[in-house]
N, C-alpha and C positions, 0 to 999 in steps of 0.2 A: 613061493617065490618071494624073496626079499628085495624090496626096492630101496635103494639108497638115494636119499635126497641131498643134493648139493645146496648148502646154505651159503649164499653170498649176500653182501650188503650189510647194512646196519639197521637195527630196529629203531622205531621212533623214540623209544625211551633212551637208547644209547645216544642218539643225536641230541636230544634235549639235555642230557647230562653234560655233554661236551659244551654245548652253547652256554649252559649255566656256569660252568667252570670258567670259560673264556670271559663271560660278562663280569664275573666276580673279579678276575684278574685285571680287567680293564678298569673297573671302578677303583680298585686298590691302587693301581698305577697312577691314575688321574688324581686321586686324593693325595698321594704321596708327593707327586711332582708339582701339583698346583700351578698349571701353566700361566695363570693370570698373575700370580705372585712373582713367578720367574720373570715374566715380561716387565713387571713393575720394577723389579730390582735391576734389570738390564737398562731400563730407561733412566733410573736414578743414577746408575754408574755413568751413563752418557752425560746426564745433566751436570754431575759433579765435574767431569772432565771438561765440559764446555765452559763452566764457570771459571775453572782454573786457567783455561786458555785465555779467556777474557781478561782475567786478572794480570796474567803475564803480559798480554798485549798492552793493557793500560799502563803498566809500569814501564814498559819499553817506550811507549808514547811519551810518558812523563820524562823519561831520561833524554829523549830526543828534543822535546819541545818545552821543557820546564813547566808543564801543566798537563792536566788530564783533558781528554777530548770533551769539552763542555757541551758541544752541540750534538753529541752522539744520540741523545734521546730522540731527536727527530728522525734519525736514520734507523732506529731500532724498531723495524716493522717486519711483518711477515713477508712482505715483498722483497726484502733485502736478505732473506735467508740464503746462505751460500755465496753471497757476493762480497767483494772487498769494500769495506767501509773505511777502515784505516789500514795503512800499509803494514802495520805490525801484526795484523791478523788477516791472513789470505782469504779465509772463508768465514763470514759472520755466522756463528752458531745460533740455532733456534731450538726450542724444545722439541722432543719427539712429538710428531703430530703437527708441527708448524707453529706452535705458540712462541711467544717472546718472553724474555727475562725482564724483570724489573730492574732498571738501572737508575741509580741516584748519584749525581755528581754535584758537589757543592764546595763552599769555602767556609772555613771557620778558623778564627784566631790566625788570620793571614796565611792559612795553609789550605790547600785543596785536598779533597778526599773523594773517594767513590765507594759505592757498595753495589753489588749485583745480587739480587735475591730471587728465589723461586720457592715453590712448594713441591716437595717430592710426592711420589705416589703413596707414601705412608702417611701423608698429611703433615709431615715435619717440614718446617721452614729451614731452608739451607741457603747459604750465601757466602760470598767472599767480599773482602774490602781491602782498601789501601792500608798499609801498615801504620799509618799515622792516626787511625781512629779505631775505636773498639767496635767490633761488629755486633750489631744488635739484630735480632730476627724480626724486626717489624717491616712490613711491606710498605 
């Protein structure tokens, strides 16, 4: 009498091979995408956009008032993120994570100037300034 056995399911070796292949694919995907670097680049893009919005708002403020907002430094706090500080900028931008940007406003040669500076996730200093001064990357 011949007995035929039905073989169903997977062996332990087959399951281990599948898990190993899946693990290798996950590691390759994570190394390729590098989510921390992607998040840093996204934050850097937002920071650059924020600084350009501030620059445009300051230039509009200057067109309206013949000066830059000299007292803006006192308003540049984490508590004011998202609030209206000057009418030319509906929502005051802050760094991702709630930090603030370094803002310098001054006068030289009878002319006002401003610069807004920050450090990107790459360690690079980035900033914008009024057109009447040369931007330097010192904080």
